[in-house]
N, C-alpha and C positions, 0 to 999 in steps of 0.2 A: 551762262548759268540759264536754267529754266525759269520762266516767269511763272509766278504762283497766282492762284485766285485767292485773294485775301478778303476777309470779312472781319470786321471790328463790332463789338456790341458791349457796351457797359464798361469798356477799358480793357477787355480781354481781346487778343488777337487770334484768328484762326486762319489757316492757309491749306490749301490742297493743290496737288500736281495736276488734278482733273479740271480742265477748264469748262467742262460741261456739268460739274456737279450742281446739285440743287442748292438754292440759297440756304444760308445757315438757318434762318428761321424756319424753312420747310424741312431741313434736315432733323432739326430738333422736334418739331411739331408742337402745337399749342399747349399740350399738357406739361411737357418738359420745359418749354420756353418760359411758362409761368414761373417755375421754380428758379430757373437760370436768372431771369430778370429780378426775382426776389432778393438774390445775392449781389448781383451787379446792378444795383438799383439807382446808380446816378453819381455818387461821391467818386471823386478821383481815387484811383487804387494806389497804395503805397507797398512796395515789397519789403517785408521784414526778414526775409532770409530764405535760404534755399537748403535742403538735405537731399542726399541721393544715396542708392545703394544698388549693388548688382545682385540679383536673386537668381539662383541656379535652378530655374524651373521654366517651363512653357509659359509664355506670356499671357495665355487665356486663362490660366489658373488664377492670376491676380483679378482679373475682371471678374471671374466667377466668384472670387472671394468677396468683392465688394458687393456683389448682388445677392449674397448668401446671408439672410438674417439670422439663420439658425446658430452659426458658429459664434456670433457675438456672445450669446449667452453661455455657451459652452466653453469657450477658450478665453475669453477676455474678463477675468475676473474684476479688473478695474471697472469696466463698465456695469456690470451687474451690481456690484456692491454699492455703487454711488448713483444708481439710477440713470445713467447717462444713455444707455442703449440695452433694452432687455424685453423680452417677449411679452411681458405683462404691462408695458408701457402702452399708452394709447398711440396708435400709429397708422400709416397707410402705405401702400406700394402702388405706384403709378407708372405706366409705360406709355412710349408714344405709339402710334397706330401700327408701326412695324415691329414693335416689340424688341427694338434694337436698343434703346436707351431706357433707362430706368431711374426712378427716385425712391429711395428708402427714407421714410419720414417718421419721425419719433417725437414724442413729447415726454420730457423728463419726468420720471416718477421719484418717489420718495427714497428709493433704494432699500438696503436692508434685505431681511429675509422675508419670503413669502412663498406663495405656492409654486411660483416659477423657479424657485431656488431649492426646492426640496430634494431633487435628484441631481443636482449640479454639484460634482465632487470638488470642483475648484473654488466653490463659493466659500469666502472666509468672513463669517458673520461679525468677527471682532476687528476686522480691518479698519484702520484709521490712518489719517495723514498726520505726519509730524509738522508739515506746513500746509494749513488749510487754504492758502491763497491759491492753490491749484485748482480749487473748486469755488473760486470767488466769482460766481456767475452773475452777471448783470443783463436783464432783459433788454434787448435793443428794439427800438420802435419798429423797424422793418422787419422783424421776426414774423409777426402774426403769431399764431399759436405754436407751431413747431419749434422744438429746441435743437433738432438734429434733421438735416436733410443732406443726404448723400447721393449725388447724381452720378450715374455711370454712363458716359457717352461712348457708344461704340465707334472705333474700335479700341481707343487708347487713352481716353481722358476721363478723369474723375474730379468733380468739383464737391468739395466737403465744407459744410458748416456744422460744427459740433460745438454747441454752446457758443462761446465768443471767439473761437479759434477757426480760421477759414484758410483753405489751401487748395491749390489744384495738384493733382497727381498725374504724371505723365508716364506712360509705358512705353519703352523704346526696345523692341526685340534686337537682339544681338546674335541670335542663332537659334537652332531648334530648341535648346535646353537652357537658355538664360536671356535676361532682360534687365536693362536698367530702369529703376523706378526713381523718378525725380519729382520732388515736392517743392512747390513755391508758395510759402506762407505769406499772406497779405493782410493788410487792413485798409482803411480809408484815410484820406487826407484830413477828414473832419474829426478823427479821432483825437482825444486829448492825450497827454502823457500817461495817464494812469490806465486808459484802455489799451493803449500800445503795449504797456507792460503786461497787462491782463492777457492780451492775446499771446504774447511771447511765452508766458508761463503755461497757459493752456496747451500750447503747441508741443510741450514736453510729452503730452499723450501720444503724439503721432511722430512718424519718421522713422529711420533705421533703428534707432535707440529708443524709441518712444515707450512709455509705461505700457501702451495697449498694442502699437503697430509692430513692436519687435516680435510679437507672438506670430504674426502673420508670415514674416519672412522665413522664420524657422519651419513652420508648418508646410509651406509651399514647397521648400526643399525636400522635406521628408516625403511628400506626396510625389514629387518628380522621381526620387530614388525608386519608389515602390512601383510607379509606372514602368519605369525601365526594366523592372524584373519580369513584366509580363510580355513574353515573346510574341504572342499572337497580335498584340497591338490593340486590343479592345478592352476598354474600361467602361463599365456602365453602373450606375447608381441612381436610383429613383426614390424619391420620397414625395408623398403628397399628391400623388395623382400624375395626370399627363397634360392637363389643360394649361393654357396659357391665358390668363386673365389680364385684362387692361387696368383694373383697378380693384384693390381690396381694402377694407376698413381695418385691417390688422396686418401684422408683419410676420406672421407665421405661414410662410408661403415660399415655394421654389419658383414662382411664376417667372421672376426676373431671370433666373438661370435658364429655365427652359426656353423663354422667349429670346435670350441671346443665341442660344445654339440653334434654335429654328431659324433665325435670321442668317446666322453663320452658314448653314447648310444651303440656304437659298443663294447666298452670294457665291459659295464655292461650286455650286453646281450650275450656275448661269453661263 
């Protein structure tokens, strides 16, 4: 068996086959490390459960999905109606110096209708929950101001804090047109029984059959089918310019997607 280079920080374990890879801290960079340490801030982690699914699409489409803030307001009615993630929320986009990692940061709004929902065909103004406990959000002391921070670490890890629900998501390619998507839902050893229940309830938003994330798996499958119909092999779609900003004070930007592919080309051409 090959020895791996292993790094642990805040209870999470990372490993690489490359013995010469830079340190974990240098790999993330100070901007992304700050948000990583915000989640893994000291208490011992407790695993609440796993979910997994096999998605018939290229693995990069999922990483692109995580970095794309536009689709959340267009596709995920759940997020828009209840203010969990939408373009009129206050937010930020942060990247590392290489533009390979990113953080989408949002502060929950009031939800309901507004200017951001006027042209959203999927918006349901009258949508209500039969069980309001799914949105029983309690602000935790370590949050600071953000209520949502989703970090995408190149090439295959996502760290999610969506109100009280926390999870890592791991992308495991199994071929040109399929990958396994593995979720680890977690909490802290310091959580009381009610907080653990709250995290588990809110975890119903995510995963293969989640109220929100089920949409992503279906859309990625449709995109892969469409790409396979294009015989010349080139697909290009550009919105919002060509620049790659290191920081924005809003979430209406494709800078994380462009940054990912900018870094991807550098690696593949090296």
